[in-house]
N, C-alpha and C positions, 0 to 999 in steps of 0.2 A: 565857366569861369570858376577858379578855385577860391573859396572864401578863406581868408586868413583866420586861424584860430588863436594863434599866440602872438604876443607883442612883447618886446623887450626894450626897455630904455636904459641907457648907461649914463653914469655920472662918474667922472674922475675925481677921486678924493685928493690925489696928489699925482703929479707927473712922474715922480720918482718913487717906485714901490719898495725902496730899501729902508724907508723910515717907518717906525712903528705907527700904526694908525692910518697908514696910507693904503690905497687900493682902488679897485674899480667896483662901483656899486651898480648892480643890475637889478632893475625892478621888472618882475616877470608877471605878465597878465595872460589870462585865457578868457576869450569872449568878453572882453572889457572888465573882467573881474580880477583883482590882484591875487596872484597865487602866493607871492612872497618876494623877499629881497635876498640876493646872493652878493656877498661882499668877498671879492677875490683880492688877496694880498700876496706878498712874496712868500710867506711861510705857511699860509693856510687859506681855507675858504670858510665862509660862515653863512648858513642859511637861516633866515628868519621868516617863518610862515606869516601870511597876512593875518592881521588881527591878533597877533601874539607878540609878547615882549621878549620871551626867551628864544635863544637861537641855538643852533647846533654847529659846532666847529669841528673841522677835520683838517689835519695837516696833509701836505702833498704826498708824503711817503705812504701814509695810511690810505689815502685816496687812490693812489696808483696800485697798491696791493688789492684793494677792493675791486677796482676795475679789471684787474687781471684774474680775479676769481672766475671759476667756470660759469657761474650764474649770469655773468655779464658778457661772456664771449660771443653770444649769439647776435648781439646788436652793435658791438664795437669792432671796427676793423682798423688795423694799424698799418 
């Protein structure tokens, strides 16, 4: 039997992602310990590590460029 290592819970901030401040909030856990929160919106995503107040924001264009970099091509298939 495979033991689950990660758990993700989701909360919709708004059903319409076109409004400022709307998005999907994903709380990410590993072995019942919170890793952080990912807020996904129309224009960007924002990661806040557990036990931290500051977050890192990245817009979708920059994210797509980073994922296309050679260092990531080994684990992403399109």
